[in-house]
PDB file of N, CA, C and O in Angstrom:
ATOM      1  N   MET A   1      89.858  97.409 129.963  1.00  0.00           N
ATOM      2  CA  MET A   1      90.533  98.684 130.144  1.00  0.00           C
ATOM      3  C   MET A   1      89.713  99.781 129.506  1.00  0.00           C
ATOM      4  O   MET A   1      89.309  99.657 128.350  1.00  0.00           O
ATOM      5  N   GLY A   2      89.459 100.857 130.237  1.00  0.00           N
ATOM      6  CA  GLY A   2      88.673 101.963 129.728  1.00  0.00           C
ATOM      7  C   GLY A   2      89.454 102.822 128.760  1.00  0.00           C
ATOM      8  O   GLY A   2      90.658 102.642 128.575  1.00  0.00           O
ATOM      9  N   GLN A   3      88.752 103.761 128.143  1.00  0.00           N
ATOM     10  CA  GLN A   3      89.399 104.654 127.197  1.00  0.00           C
ATOM     11  C   GLN A   3      90.355 105.587 127.931  1.00  0.00           C
ATOM     12  O   GLN A   3      90.020 106.132 128.982  1.00  0.00           O
ATOM     13  N   VAL A   4      91.532 105.764 127.376  1.00  0.00           N
ATOM     14  CA  VAL A   4      92.521 106.664 127.964  1.00  0.00           C
ATOM     15  C   VAL A   4      92.098 108.095 127.679  1.00  0.00           C
ATOM     16  O   VAL A   4      91.872 108.461 126.526  1.00  0.00           O
ATOM     17  N   ARG A   5      91.991 108.899 128.718  1.00  0.00           N
ATOM     18  CA  ARG A   5      91.587 110.292 128.560  1.00  0.00           C
ATOM     19  C   ARG A   5      92.769 111.241 128.612  1.00  0.00           C
ATOM     20  O   ARG A   5      92.758 112.272 127.940  1.00  0.00           O
ATOM     21  N   ASN A   6      93.787 110.918 129.392  1.00  0.00           N
ATOM     22  CA  ASN A   6      94.931 111.795 129.516  1.00  0.00           C
ATOM     23  C   ASN A   6      96.199 110.973 129.345  1.00  0.00           C
ATOM     24  O   ASN A   6      96.704 110.374 130.295  1.00  0.00           O
ATOM     25  N   LEU A   7      96.706 110.955 128.114  1.00  0.00           N
ATOM     26  CA  LEU A   7      97.864 110.128 127.809  1.00  0.00           C
ATOM     27  C   LEU A   7      99.096 110.555 128.602  1.00  0.00           C
ATOM     28  O   LEU A   7      99.934 109.720 128.943  1.00  0.00           O
ATOM     29  N   GLY A   8      99.211 111.841 128.895  1.00  0.00           N
ATOM     30  CA  GLY A   8     100.347 112.328 129.674  1.00  0.00           C
ATOM     31  C   GLY A   8     100.381 111.721 131.062  1.00  0.00           C
ATOM     32  O   GLY A   8     101.453 111.365 131.552  1.00  0.00           O
ATOM     33  N   GLN A   9      99.226 111.595 131.710  1.00  0.00           N
ATOM     34  CA  GLN A   9      99.161 111.000 133.047  1.00  0.00           C
ATOM     35  C   GLN A   9      99.472 109.509 132.993  1.00  0.00           C
ATOM     36  O   GLN A   9     100.174 108.987 133.860  1.00  0.00           O
ATOM     37  N   VAL A  10      98.959 108.831 131.988  1.00  0.00           N
ATOM     38  CA  VAL A  10      99.235 107.408 131.847  1.00  0.00           C
ATOM     39  C   VAL A  10     100.727 107.200 131.611  1.00  0.00           C
ATOM     40  O   VAL A  10     101.347 106.326 132.217  1.00  0.00           O
ATOM     41  N   TRP A  11     101.288 108.005 130.733  1.00  0.00           N
ATOM     42  CA  TRP A  11     102.710 107.895 130.427  1.00  0.00           C
ATOM     43  C   TRP A  11     103.543 108.114 131.689  1.00  0.00           C
ATOM     44  O   TRP A  11     104.490 107.370 131.943  1.00  0.00           O
ATOM     45  N   ALA A  12     103.199 109.121 132.470  1.00  0.00           N
ATOM     46  CA  ALA A  12     103.926 109.402 133.711  1.00  0.00           C
ATOM     47  C   ALA A  12     103.789 108.237 134.695  1.00  0.00           C
ATOM     48  O   ALA A  12     104.753 107.882 135.373  1.00  0.00           O
ATOM     49  N   ALA A  13     102.600 107.644 134.775  1.00  0.00           N
ATOM     50  CA  ALA A  13     102.378 106.520 135.686  1.00  0.00           C
ATOM     51  C   ALA A  13     103.234 105.321 135.298  1.00  0.00           C
ATOM     52  O   ALA A  13     103.687 104.571 136.162  1.00  0.00           O
ATOM     53  N   TRP A  14     103.454 105.141 134.001  1.00  0.00           N
ATOM     54  CA  TRP A  14     104.289 104.046 133.540  1.00  0.00           C
ATOM     55  C   TRP A  14     105.765 104.356 133.713  1.00  0.00           C
ATOM     56  O   TRP A  14     106.604 103.472 133.541  1.00  0.00           O
ATOM     57  N   GLY A  15     106.097 105.594 134.049  1.00  0.00           N
ATOM     58  CA  GLY A  15     107.504 105.976 134.214  1.00  0.00           C
ATOM     59  C   GLY A  15     108.141 106.490 132.942  1.00  0.00           C
ATOM     60  O   GLY A  15     109.274 106.970 132.973  1.00  0.00           O
ATOM     61  N   GLY A  16     107.440 106.401 131.825  1.00  0.00           N
ATOM     62  CA  GLY A  16     107.980 106.893 130.560  1.00  0.00           C
ATOM     63  C   GLY A  16     109.296 106.225 130.197  1.00  0.00           C
ATOM     64  O   GLY A  16     109.690 105.236 130.815  1.00  0.00           O
ATOM     65  N   TRP A  17     109.955 106.753 129.222  1.00  0.00           N
ATOM     66  CA  TRP A  17     111.279 106.284 128.850  1.00  0.00           C
ATOM     67  C   TRP A  17     112.238 107.412 129.130  1.00  0.00           C
ATOM     68  O   TRP A  17     111.933 108.559 128.802  1.00  0.00           O
ATOM     69  N   PRO A  18     113.384 107.142 129.722  1.00  0.00           N
ATOM     70  CA  PRO A  18     114.301 108.199 130.142  1.00  0.00           C
ATOM     71  C   PRO A  18     114.766 109.128 129.020  1.00  0.00           C
ATOM     72  O   PRO A  18     115.053 110.297 129.276  1.00  0.00           O
ATOM     73  N   ASN A  19     114.846 108.637 127.792  1.00  0.00           N
ATOM     74  CA  ASN A  19     115.353 109.468 126.702  1.00  0.00           C
ATOM     75  C   ASN A  19     114.272 110.269 125.986  1.00  0.00           C
ATOM     76  O   ASN A  19     114.564 110.948 125.001  1.00  0.00           O
ATOM     77  N   LEU A  20     113.034 110.204 126.459  1.00  0.00           N
ATOM     78  CA  LEU A  20     111.947 110.931 125.811  1.00  0.00           C
ATOM     79  C   LEU A  20     111.378 111.993 126.730  1.00  0.00           C
ATOM     80  O   LEU A  20     111.281 111.796 127.942  1.00  0.00           O
ATOM     81  N   LYS A  21     111.000 113.129 126.140  1.00  0.00           N
ATOM     82  CA  LYS A  21     110.353 114.186 126.907  1.00  0.00           C
ATOM     83  C   LYS A  21     108.873 114.195 126.538  1.00  0.00           C
ATOM     84  O   LYS A  21     108.525 114.452 125.385  1.00  0.00           O
ATOM     85  N   ILE A  22     108.010 113.920 127.491  1.00  0.00           N
ATOM     86  CA  ILE A  22     106.573 113.971 127.257  1.00  0.00           C
ATOM     87  C   ILE A  22     106.036 115.156 128.046  1.00  0.00           C
ATOM     88  O   ILE A  22     106.120 115.197 129.273  1.00  0.00           O
ATOM     89  N   GLU A  23     105.498 116.088 127.337  1.00  0.00           N
ATOM     90  CA  GLU A  23     104.951 117.279 127.970  1.00  0.00           C
ATOM     91  C   GLU A  23     103.444 117.271 127.768  1.00  0.00           C
ATOM     92  O   GLU A  23     102.955 116.686 126.802  1.00  0.00           O
ATOM     93  N   PRO A  24     102.694 117.920 128.675  1.00  0.00           N
ATOM     94  CA  PRO A  24     101.230 117.879 128.573  1.00  0.00           C
ATOM     95  C   PRO A  24     100.698 118.297 127.208  1.00  0.00           C
ATOM     96  O   PRO A  24      99.745 117.692 126.716  1.00  0.00           O
ATOM     97  N   PHE A  25     101.286 119.316 126.581  1.00  0.00           N
ATOM     98  CA  PHE A  25     100.738 119.756 125.309  1.00  0.00           C
ATOM     99  C   PHE A  25     100.941 118.701 124.222  1.00  0.00           C
ATOM    100  O   PHE A  25     100.138 118.623 123.292  1.00  0.00           O
ATOM    101  N   THR A  26     101.990 117.893 124.319  1.00  0.00           N
ATOM    102  CA  THR A  26     102.180 116.858 123.314  1.00  0.00           C
ATOM    103  C   THR A  26     101.163 115.741 123.494  1.00  0.00           C
ATOM    104  O   THR A  26     100.685 115.175 122.511  1.00  0.00           O
ATOM    105  N   ALA A  27     100.827 115.419 124.737  1.00  0.00           N
ATOM    106  CA  ALA A  27      99.808 114.388 124.980  1.00  0.00           C
ATOM    107  C   ALA A  27      98.465 114.833 124.410  1.00  0.00           C
ATOM    108  O   ALA A  27      97.758 114.023 123.811  1.00  0.00           O
ATOM    109  N   SER A  28      98.100 116.091 124.580  1.00  0.00           N
ATOM    110  CA  SER A  28      96.825 116.557 124.033  1.00  0.00           C
ATOM    111  C   SER A  28      96.869 116.593 122.509  1.00  0.00           C
ATOM    112  O   SER A  28      95.842 116.392 121.861  1.00  0.00           O
ATOM    113  N   LYS A  29      98.040 116.846 121.925  1.00  0.00           N
ATOM    114  CA  LYS A  29      98.166 116.785 120.464  1.00  0.00           C
ATOM    115  C   LYS A  29      97.951 115.359 119.974  1.00  0.00           C
ATOM    116  O   LYS A  29      97.298 115.144 118.953  1.00  0.00           O
ATOM    117  N   VAL A  30      98.498 114.386 120.698  1.00  0.00           N
ATOM    118  CA  VAL A  30      98.314 112.984 120.324  1.00  0.00           C
ATOM    119  C   VAL A  30      96.842 112.607 120.432  1.00  0.00           C
ATOM    120  O   VAL A  30      96.310 111.934 119.550  1.00  0.00           O
ATOM    121  N   GLU A  31      96.178 113.036 121.508  1.00  0.00           N
ATOM    122  CA  GLU A  31      94.751 112.750 121.670  1.00  0.00           C
ATOM    123  C   GLU A  31      93.950 113.335 120.517  1.00  0.00           C
ATOM    124  O   GLU A  31      93.054 112.673 119.993  1.00  0.00           O
ATOM    125  N   ALA A  32      94.255 114.567 120.112  1.00  0.00           N
ATOM    126  CA  ALA A  32      93.545 115.211 119.000  1.00  0.00           C
ATOM    127  C   ALA A  32      93.823 114.484 117.688  1.00  0.00           C
ATOM    128  O   ALA A  32      92.918 114.280 116.879  1.00  0.00           O
ATOM    129  N   PHE A  33      95.081 114.094 117.482  1.00  0.00           N
ATOM    130  CA  PHE A  33      95.488 113.362 116.283  1.00  0.00           C
ATOM    131  C   PHE A  33      94.731 112.039 116.177  1.00  0.00           C
ATOM    132  O   PHE A  33      94.189 111.713 115.121  1.00  0.00           O
ATOM    133  N   LEU A  34      94.696 111.282 117.270  1.00  0.00           N
ATOM    134  CA  LEU A  34      94.002 109.999 117.268  1.00  0.00           C
ATOM    135  C   LEU A  34      92.501 110.173 117.097  1.00  0.00           C
ATOM    136  O   LEU A  34      91.850 109.339 116.467  1.00  0.00           O
ATOM    137  N   SER A  35      91.951 111.229 117.641  1.00  0.00           N
ATOM    138  CA  SER A  35      90.525 111.512 117.476  1.00  0.00           C
ATOM    139  C   SER A  35      90.205 111.785 116.003  1.00  0.00           C
ATOM    140  O   SER A  35      89.196 111.310 115.483  1.00  0.00           O
ATOM    141  N   ASP A  36      91.064 112.547 115.343  1.00  0.00           N
ATOM    142  CA  ASP A  36      90.873 112.815 113.907  1.00  0.00           C
ATOM    143  C   ASP A  36      90.968 111.526 113.096  1.00  0.00           C
ATOM    144  O   ASP A  36      90.168 111.301 112.188  1.00  0.00           O
ATOM    145  N   ILE A  37      91.940 110.683 113.421  1.00  0.00           N
ATOM    146  CA  ILE A  37      92.085 109.410 112.707  1.00  0.00           C
ATOM    147  C   ILE A  37      90.851 108.540 112.919  1.00  0.00           C
ATOM    148  O   ILE A  37      90.364 107.908 111.982  1.00  0.00           O
ATOM    149  N   GLU A  38      90.344 108.509 114.160  1.00  0.00           N
ATOM    150  CA  GLU A  38      89.134 107.726 114.445  1.00  0.00           C
ATOM    151  C   GLU A  38      87.970 108.210 113.587  1.00  0.00           C
ATOM    152  O   GLU A  38      87.230 107.399 113.030  1.00  0.00           O
ATOM    153  N   GLU A  39      87.809 109.510 113.480  1.00  0.00           N
ATOM    154  CA  GLU A  39      86.711 110.076 112.680  1.00  0.00           C
ATOM    155  C   GLU A  39      86.838 109.656 111.215  1.00  0.00           C
ATOM    156  O   GLU A  39      85.847 109.284 110.587  1.00  0.00           O
ATOM    157  N   VAL A  40      88.051 109.714 110.674  1.00  0.00           N
ATOM    158  CA  VAL A  40      88.282 109.313 109.282  1.00  0.00           C
ATOM    159  C   VAL A  40      88.025 107.816 109.102  1.00  0.00           C
ATOM    160  O   VAL A  40      87.392 107.405 108.129  1.00  0.00           O
ATOM    161  N   CYS A  41      88.513 107.009 110.031  1.00  0.00           N
ATOM    162  CA  CYS A  41      88.284 105.555 109.946  1.00  0.00           C
ATOM    163  C   CYS A  41      86.800 105.238 109.924  1.00  0.00           C
ATOM    164  O   CYS A  41      86.333 104.452 109.100  1.00  0.00           O
ATOM    165  N   ARG A  42      86.063 105.857 110.838  1.00  0.00           N
ATOM    166  CA  ARG A  42      84.615 105.607 110.911  1.00  0.00           C
ATOM    167  C   ARG A  42      83.902 106.078 109.642  1.00  0.00           C
ATOM    168  O   ARG A  42      83.025 105.382 109.130  1.00  0.00           O
ATOM    169  N   SER A  43      84.274 107.254 109.134  1.00  0.00           N
ATOM    170  CA  SER A  43      83.573 107.787 107.961  1.00  0.00           C
ATOM    171  C   SER A  43      83.841 106.962 106.704  1.00  0.00           C
ATOM    172  O   SER A  43      82.993 106.909 105.813  1.00  0.00           O
ATOM    173  N   HIS A  44      85.001 106.322 106.616  1.00  0.00           N
ATOM    174  CA  HIS A  44      85.340 105.506 105.449  1.00  0.00           C
ATOM    175  C   HIS A  44      85.096 104.017 105.665  1.00  0.00           C
ATOM    176  O   HIS A  44      85.222 103.220 104.735  1.00  0.00           O
ATOM    177  N   GLY A  45      84.743 103.639 106.910  1.00  0.00           N
ATOM    178  CA  GLY A  45      84.505 102.227 107.198  1.00  0.00           C
ATOM    179  C   GLY A  45      85.771 101.387 107.096  1.00  0.00           C
ATOM    180  O   GLY A  45      85.722 100.205 106.752  1.00  0.00           O
ATOM    181  N   MET A  46      86.926 102.024 107.404  1.00  0.00           N
ATOM    182  CA  MET A  46      88.206 101.336 107.310  1.00  0.00           C
ATOM    183  C   MET A  46      89.000 101.537 108.594  1.00  0.00           C
ATOM    184  O   MET A  46      88.786 102.499 109.332  1.00  0.00           O
ATOM    185  N   SER A  47      89.918 100.615 108.844  1.00  0.00           N
ATOM    186  CA  SER A  47      90.808 100.714 109.999  1.00  0.00           C
ATOM    187  C   SER A  47      92.254 100.640 109.537  1.00  0.00           C
ATOM    188  O   SER A  47      92.554 100.115 108.465  1.00  0.00           O
ATOM    189  N   ILE A  48      93.139 101.172 110.357  1.00  0.00           N
ATOM    190  CA  ILE A  48      94.569 101.013 110.156  1.00  0.00           C
ATOM    191  C   ILE A  48      95.001  99.926 111.128  1.00  0.00           C
ATOM    192  O   ILE A  48      94.755 100.018 112.331  1.00  0.00           O
ATOM    193  N   SER A  49      95.643  98.902 110.596  1.00  0.00           N
ATOM    194  CA  SER A  49      96.065  97.790 111.421  1.00  0.00           C
ATOM    195  C   SER A  49      97.528  97.482 111.136  1.00  0.00           C
ATOM    196  O   SER A  49      98.165  98.151 110.322  1.00  0.00           O
ATOM    197  N   HIS A  50      98.051  96.468 111.808  1.00  0.00           N
ATOM    198  CA  HIS A  50      99.462  96.108 111.682  1.00  0.00           C
ATOM    199  C   HIS A  50      99.602  94.788 110.954  1.00  0.00           C
ATOM    200  O   HIS A  50      98.954  93.801 111.302  1.00  0.00           O
ATOM    201  N   GLU A  51     100.447  94.779 109.948  1.00  0.00           N
ATOM    202  CA  GLU A  51     100.735  93.571 109.186  1.00  0.00           C
ATOM    203  C   GLU A  51     101.951  92.929 109.836  1.00  0.00           C
ATOM    204  O   GLU A  51     103.031  93.521 109.829  1.00  0.00           O
ATOM    205  N   ASP A  52     101.802  91.732 110.398  1.00  0.00           N
ATOM    206  CA  ASP A  52     102.832  91.125 111.241  1.00  0.00           C
ATOM    207  C   ASP A  52     104.103  90.678 110.526  1.00  0.00           C
ATOM    208  O   ASP A  52     105.175  90.712 111.130  1.00  0.00           O
ATOM    209  N   CYS A  53     104.027  90.271 109.291  1.00  0.00           N
ATOM    210  CA  CYS A  53     105.202  89.687 108.637  1.00  0.00           C
ATOM    211  C   CYS A  53     106.326  90.689 108.390  1.00  0.00           C
ATOM    212  O   CYS A  53     107.498  90.335 108.514  1.00  0.00           O
ATOM    213  N   HIS A  54     105.995  91.924 108.045  1.00  0.00           N
ATOM    214  CA  HIS A  54     107.022  92.897 107.671  1.00  0.00           C
ATOM    215  C   HIS A  54     106.971  94.176 108.497  1.00  0.00           C
ATOM    216  O   HIS A  54     107.778  95.078 108.276  1.00  0.00           O
ATOM    217  N   GLY A  55     106.055  94.273 109.428  1.00  0.00           N
ATOM    218  CA  GLY A  55     105.977  95.446 110.290  1.00  0.00           C
ATOM    219  C   GLY A  55     105.315  96.650 109.655  1.00  0.00           C
ATOM    220  O   GLY A  55     105.390  97.749 110.206  1.00  0.00           O
ATOM    221  N   ALA A  56     104.678  96.481 108.531  1.00  0.00           N
ATOM    222  CA  ALA A  56     104.015  97.591 107.851  1.00  0.00           C
ATOM    223  C   ALA A  56     102.596  97.762 108.387  1.00  0.00           C
ATOM    224  O   ALA A  56     102.091  96.915 109.124  1.00  0.00           O
ATOM    225  N   PHE A  57     101.971  98.855 108.011  1.00  0.00           N
ATOM    226  CA  PHE A  57     100.569  99.065 108.325  1.00  0.00           C
ATOM    227  C   PHE A  57      99.728  98.601 107.153  1.00  0.00           C
ATOM    228  O   PHE A  57     100.174  98.626 106.006  1.00  0.00           O
ATOM    229  N   ILE A  58      98.498  98.175 107.452  1.00  0.00           N
ATOM    230  CA  ILE A  58      97.565  97.782 106.403  1.00  0.00           C
ATOM    231  C   ILE A  58      96.238  98.490 106.627  1.00  0.00           C
ATOM    232  O   ILE A  58      95.881  98.835 107.753  1.00  0.00           O
ATOM    233  N   ALA A  59      95.522  98.698 105.540  1.00  0.00           N
ATOM    234  CA  ALA A  59      94.156  99.207 105.606  1.00  0.00           C
ATOM    235  C   ALA A  59      93.242  97.992 105.575  1.00  0.00           C
ATOM    236  O   ALA A  59      93.430  97.094 104.755  1.00  0.00           O
ATOM    237  N   THR A  60      92.255  97.960 106.461  1.00  0.00           N
ATOM    238  CA  THR A  60      91.360  96.812 106.571  1.00  0.00           C
ATOM    239  C   THR A  60      89.951  97.303 106.880  1.00  0.00           C
ATOM    240  O   THR A  60      89.738  98.496 107.096  1.00  0.00           O
ATOM    241  N   ASP A  61      88.993  96.384 106.900  1.00  0.00           N
ATOM    242  CA  ASP A  61      87.627  96.756 107.281  1.00  0.00           C
ATOM    243  C   ASP A  61      87.633  97.340 108.680  1.00  0.00           C
ATOM    244  O   ASP A  61      88.428  96.931 109.526  1.00  0.00           O
ATOM    245  N   PHE A  62      86.748  98.296 108.927  1.00  0.00           N
ATOM    246  CA  PHE A  62      86.694  98.942 110.231  1.00  0.00           C
ATOM    247  C   PHE A  62      86.303  97.952 111.316  1.00  0.00           C
ATOM    248  O   PHE A  62      85.419  97.116 111.125  1.00  0.00           O
ATOM    249  N   SER A  63      86.972  98.059 112.453  1.00  0.00           N
ATOM    250  CA  SER A  63      86.555  97.324 113.638  1.00  0.00           C
ATOM    251  C   SER A  63      86.966  98.102 114.876  1.00  0.00           C
ATOM    252  O   SER A  63      87.975  98.809 114.879  1.00  0.00           O
ATOM    253  N   GLU A  64      86.177  97.962 115.915  1.00  0.00           N
ATOM    254  CA  GLU A  64      86.491  98.622 117.180  1.00  0.00           C
ATOM    255  C   GLU A  64      87.811  98.092 117.754  1.00  0.00           C
ATOM    256  O   GLU A  64      88.561  98.832 118.391  1.00  0.00           O
ATOM    257  N   GLU A  65      88.079  96.818 117.523  1.00  0.00           N
ATOM    258  CA  GLU A  65      89.312  96.208 118.053  1.00  0.00           C
ATOM    259  C   GLU A  65      90.556  96.841 117.440  1.00  0.00           C
ATOM    260  O   GLU A  65      91.511  97.138 118.159  1.00  0.00           O
ATOM    261  N   THR A  66      90.563  97.054 116.118  1.00  0.00           N
ATOM    262  CA  THR A  66      91.739  97.676 115.509  1.00  0.00           C
ATOM    263  C   THR A  66      91.851  99.140 115.910  1.00  0.00           C
ATOM    264  O   THR A  66      92.956  99.667 116.031  1.00  0.00           O
ATOM    265  N   LEU A  67      90.718  99.798 116.116  1.00  0.00           N
ATOM    266  CA  LEU A  67      90.751 101.181 116.589  1.00  0.00           C
ATOM    267  C   LEU A  67      91.344 101.243 118.003  1.00  0.00           C
ATOM    268  O   LEU A  67      92.130 102.137 118.318  1.00  0.00           O
ATOM    269  N   LYS A  68      90.961 100.293 118.836  1.00  0.00           N
ATOM    270  CA  LYS A  68      91.518 100.200 120.192  1.00  0.00           C
ATOM    271  C   LYS A  68      93.032  99.984 120.134  1.00  0.00           C
ATOM    272  O   LYS A  68      93.782 100.602 120.890  1.00  0.00           O
ATOM    273  N   TRP A  69      93.476  99.102 119.231  1.00  0.00           N
ATOM    274  CA  TRP A  69      94.906  98.851 119.052  1.00  0.00           C
ATOM    275  C   TRP A  69      95.627 100.132 118.637  1.00  0.00           C
ATOM    276  O   TRP A  69      96.680 100.460 119.184  1.00  0.00           O
ATOM    277  N   LEU A  70      95.061 100.855 117.673  1.00  0.00           N
ATOM    278  CA  LEU A  70      95.680 102.081 117.186  1.00  0.00           C
ATOM    279  C   LEU A  70      95.810 103.109 118.310  1.00  0.00           C
ATOM    280  O   LEU A  70      96.834 103.782 118.426  1.00  0.00           O
ATOM    281  N   LYS A  71      94.766 103.227 119.137  1.00  0.00           N
ATOM    282  CA  LYS A  71      94.772 104.213 120.217  1.00  0.00           C
ATOM    283  C   LYS A  71      95.718 103.830 121.360  1.00  0.00           C
ATOM    284  O   LYS A  71      95.973 104.640 122.251  1.00  0.00           O
ATOM    285  N   SER A  72      96.232 102.613 121.337  1.00  0.00           N
ATOM    286  CA  SER A  72      97.184 102.207 122.370  1.00  0.00           C
ATOM    287  C   SER A  72      98.625 102.492 121.945  1.00  0.00           C
ATOM    288  O   SER A  72      99.570 101.947 122.514  1.00  0.00           O
ATOM    289  N   CYS A  73      98.775 103.341 120.951  1.00  0.00           N
ATOM    290  CA  CYS A  73     100.104 103.634 120.401  1.00  0.00           C
ATOM    291  C   CYS A  73     101.048 104.202 121.458  1.00  0.00           C
ATOM    292  O   CYS A  73     100.620 104.804 122.443  1.00  0.00           O
ATOM    293  N   GLY A  74     102.319 103.997 121.228  1.00  0.00           N
ATOM    294  CA  GLY A  74     103.335 104.629 122.055  1.00  0.00           C
ATOM    295  C   GLY A  74     103.452 106.095 121.677  1.00  0.00           C
ATOM    296  O   GLY A  74     103.071 106.492 120.576  1.00  0.00           O
ATOM    297  N   ILE A  75     103.968 106.881 122.571  1.00  0.00           N
ATOM    298  CA  ILE A  75     104.159 108.309 122.329  1.00  0.00           C
ATOM    299  C   ILE A  75     105.650 108.573 122.347  1.00  0.00           C
ATOM    300  O   ILE A  75     106.337 108.266 123.322  1.00  0.00           O
ATOM    301  N   GLU A  76     106.144 109.144 121.261  1.00  0.00           N
ATOM    302  CA  GLU A  76     107.579 109.360 121.156  1.00  0.00           C
ATOM    303  C   GLU A  76     107.861 110.782 120.679  1.00  0.00           C
ATOM    304  O   GLU A  76     108.009 111.028 119.482  1.00  0.00           O
ATOM    305  N   PHE A  77     107.933 111.709 121.622  1.00  0.00           N
ATOM    306  CA  PHE A  77     108.281 113.093 121.328  1.00  0.00           C
ATOM    307  C   PHE A  77     109.576 113.423 122.043  1.00  0.00           C
ATOM    308  O   PHE A  77     109.839 112.892 123.122  1.00  0.00           O
ATOM    309  N   GLY A  78     110.370 114.273 121.471  1.00  0.00           N
ATOM    310  CA  GLY A  78     111.594 114.705 122.125  1.00  0.00           C
ATOM    311  C   GLY A  78     112.804 113.906 121.711  1.00  0.00           C
ATOM    312  O   GLY A  78     113.923 114.244 122.097  1.00  0.00           O
ATOM    313  N   SER A  79     112.611 112.846 120.931  1.00  0.00           N
ATOM    314  CA  SER A  79     113.759 112.102 120.451  1.00  0.00           C
ATOM    315  C   SER A  79     114.179 112.699 119.115  1.00  0.00           C
ATOM    316  O   SER A  79     113.407 113.424 118.487  1.00  0.00           O
ATOM    317  N   ASP A  80     115.373 112.404 118.689  1.00  0.00           N
ATOM    318  CA  ASP A  80     115.883 112.927 117.436  1.00  0.00           C
ATOM    319  C   ASP A  80     115.394 112.047 116.297  1.00  0.00           C
ATOM    320  O   ASP A  80     115.932 110.963 116.070  1.00  0.00           O
ATOM    321  N   SER A  81     114.372 112.513 115.578  1.00  0.00           N
ATOM    322  CA  SER A  81     113.805 111.707 114.496  1.00  0.00           C
ATOM    323  C   SER A  81     114.564 111.895 113.184  1.00  0.00           C
ATOM    324  O   SER A  81     114.237 111.244 112.192  1.00  0.00           O
ATOM    325  N   SER A  82     115.563 112.765 113.159  1.00  0.00           N
ATOM    326  CA  SER A  82     116.297 112.996 111.922  1.00  0.00           C
ATOM    327  C   SER A  82     117.429 112.006 111.724  1.00  0.00           C
ATOM    328  O   SER A  82     118.049 111.982 110.661  1.00  0.00           O
ATOM    329  N   ALA A  83     117.710 111.182 112.735  1.00  0.00           N
ATOM    330  CA  ALA A  83     118.841 110.237 112.641  1.00  0.00           C
ATOM    331  C   ALA A  83     118.522 109.072 111.748  1.00  0.00           C
ATOM    332  O   ALA A  83     119.360 108.190 111.562  1.00  0.00           O
TER     333      ALA A  83
END
């Protein structure tokens, strides 16, 4: 699978989730956010990964595979995060 360039288009192709609003500007914000995280990961030689036992995140040695996993994140804008 190639690198996702437009998360909004991918999200729309998947049908999204009915209770979430994904707008083009939010997809570009996510792309910028992930790009910044990638730059930090590369500069520090570390990755953010998932710890399976408790659902937490862990810091680990940098790898392209964990970066790919991170960039495959779900997008959740428009839901009530204060609940």
